[in-house]
N, C-alpha and C positions, 0 to 999 in steps of 0.2 A: 190533640190532632186538630188541624184547622178544617174549616168547612169544605174547601175544595178537595182535600184528601178524603174526607168523609163521603163527598159526592162520588169520588172515584170508586170507593168501596161499594156504594149503593149501586152504581152502574155495573160493577163486576158481579154482584149478587143477582141483579136483574137479568143480566145476560145468562148466568148459569141457570136461573129458574125458568127462563123462557127458551132454553136451548132446543125445545121441541119444534120451534119455528124454523130450524135449520133443516137440512136434508141429509139423511143417512146414506150408507152405501147402496141400500136397496131402493132408494127413492123415497123412503118414508122418513119420519123424524129420527134424528140420531138417538141411539140408546143412551139412557142415563148412566152415569158412572155410579155403581152401587156404593153404599156406605161401607167403609173399611170394616172387615169382619171383626176386628178387635174392639170396635166401638160398642159398648153395652146398650141394650134397649131401654134401660132405666138408669137414673131417674128421669122422669119428665117434669118440666116446669110449666106452669100456666102461662107465664109471660116473662119478659126480661127483668122486670122488677123482682120477681120471685128468685131469680138467679142472684141478684144483688143482695137480697135478704139472706140467702143461703151462704153467700160469702161472709156476710157480717156475722152470722151465727157461728161460722167456723173461725172467727177471729181475724178476718181479712176485710175490714171496712172498705167500701168502694163507693165513693161519692159520684153521683150522677152528674155528668157534664153536659150532655146533649142527647136528644132522642131522635130516632129515625122516623121519617114521615110515613112509615109502612102502614098498610091497612091491617088493623087488629084481627080481621077475619082470616088473614093469612099468617100473621105473626107480628112480633114486636122486636124492636132493637134499640139499643142505647150504648153510649160510651160512658165509662166510669173510670175514676182514678182510685186505684187501690193503694194500700200502704202495708208493707211487711217490714217489721223491725226498723221503722224510720225511713225506708226507701219507698218512694212513690213511683207508680207507673200506670199507664192506661190500658184498659181492656175494652174490646168491642164485643158486645153480647148480641147474638141473634137467636131468637126463639120462635119456632113455628107453632101455629095454633095446634094444641094437643088434640083438638076435636077432628081435624081433617088433614093432618100432615101426611106426606108420603116419605118414607125413610130414604128411598133412593133419590128423591129430589134434594133432600138435605145433603146426601152423599155427593151429588153432582155439584152442588154449590161449594162444598168442602174441597172437592177435587180441583175446582177452578182457582180457589184461593191458595192451595198448596203449590201450584205450579208457578213458574216464572211468568210474568215479571213480578207477581205479588209475593210468592214465597213466604206465606204466613205460617207462623207456629200457632196451632189451634189446640183447644181442649174440647172434647165432644162426648156426648152420650144422648140417649133418648131422642128428644125433639129439638136439640139446641147445640150450639157451638159458641166458643169464645175465642176471639183472637187475642193472644197475650202479647202485648207490645214488648215486654221484657222476657225473652224466651227462657232465661235461667230460672224464672219463677213459675213457668208452666206446670212443673210437677206439683207445686204447692196449690195452684189453682185446681188442678185435676183432683188432688186429694180432697180439697174442700168441697168440690161439687160432685165427687164420685164419678168422674169421667176419665178419659184417657188422653194422653198427649199425642198429637199428630204433628210430626215435624214436616217441614217442606219437602216435597218430592224431589229426589235427587240431591237432597241437602247433604253435602259432604264436608265434614270438618277439615279445614285446611291442615296440611301436614306441617304446621309451624314448628320451627326448631325450638327445642327446649334446652335449658341448661342441664348439666349433669345432675341427676337426682340421686342422692345417697341411698344405698340399699338398706340402711338401718337408720333409726330404730323402727321396729314393727310393733303393732299393738294387737292383742288378742281380741279386743272388742272396742266399739266406738266409745263406750263409757270410759275406758282407760285413756283413750286419746283426749276425751273431754276433761278428765281429771288433770292431765298434763297441761292442757291449755289453761285450765282454771288456775293452776299454780303459777303460770307465767303472766297472764294478763286478765284472768277472770273468764268464767264460762257459766253464767247463771241463767235462770229461766229456761232450762233445757227442755226441748220438745223433740221427741223422737219422730223421724220420718221413715221408720222402718228399722230393721235390725242393724243396718250398716250406715245410717245417716242420722245426724242429730243437729238441730239448730240450737244456738245459745247466744247470749249477749256477753260481750267482753266488758271490762271494767270502766270503759270511757263513759262519762255521764253527759257530755255535751259536745257540740261540734258535729263532726261527721257521724253517720250511723254506726252503732257498735254491734251489729249482728255478725254472726259467724256460722258457716255451715261446715260441719265436720263429716268426713266420709272415709270408710275403709274400702279397699279395692281388692278383687280376687287376684289380679295379676298386675305386673308393671305396665302392661299394655292398656289395661282398663284405667289405671291411674293416669297415664299419659293422655288417654283419650279425654278424660275429665278435664285435665289441665288445658288441652287444646280447645275444647268446647268453651271453656270459660273465657278464653281470649279470642274467640271467633267473631264476636259481635261488635261491629263498628259503632262507636258512640257509647259503648258500655265498658268503662274501665274495670279492671279486675286486679286484685292482689291476692295471691295464694301462697301457701307454704306447703311443701310436700317432701316426703321421704318414704322409704320402705313401702308399706301398703296403705298409705293414707294421704289425704289432702285436707287442708283447712282453707276455706274461702273466706276472706276477711272483708267486711264492709268498710272498716277503718283502715285505709291503706297505709296509715302511719305506723301500724303495728307490725308490718311485715318482717322487718329485720329483727325486731325484738322477739317475735315468735320463733323465727328461724334459729336464732341463737339458743333460745331456751329448749326447743324441741329437736335441735340438731337436724334441721331440714334446710331446704333451699327455697328462696323466694322466686316465684314466677309472677311477673307483673306485666300488665298491658295498659297503656294509657288511654285506650278507647279511640285512638285516631285512625 
């Protein structure tokens, strides 16, 4: 993120935090937008560097790129570049001072960021929030920091047309899907993200990243929603294979056709344009 963009974010946050300077309907300061109810009150972090350390402990190293000029009495902020399975992306971290923060002031700042024209995807809990520049990795960041994902308000996944998805094969569990992928192109270093989602690495050892995210879905509509979300972000190319009750999101786009043939699925691809 360049400095002018960072400055824009700083202005947006400052406007949100000083919204009491405006006038509400009764002539007084406008009411703060409360923190969303689903945001947990814990964990709290002492400062933005503590969030970076927590990410590192969870296996997501995040290199500090730049720091906000914020007053530590009120909070700290920084931008860092994370890496997940060879893919790098930036995050913007904002932490309010745990000694004196007001939950609804953080909620008010979060609300301003989730609205247009910013439309940020955030992860939040306690006295902090993180803007995740690569929205598809927001659930991973949330798991690492024990927060929740907050999508942009009014964010609607476009009803992109999809190719005809085969109704079969289906898998009883994500482990069976991982075994099928392993037999085709490899699925090592498996890491469960819940009962229906697993990350692993394919057999490619060089060149493009070799990560893959495997998921089972309760209904065809859920499956198609996942496919459409994966191809919804401009500038983020995606290659997936799907059929029945499953999707495989491949970091190595060169494996799409090979996986589709082996697993009898259909390739869904987006060039990021």
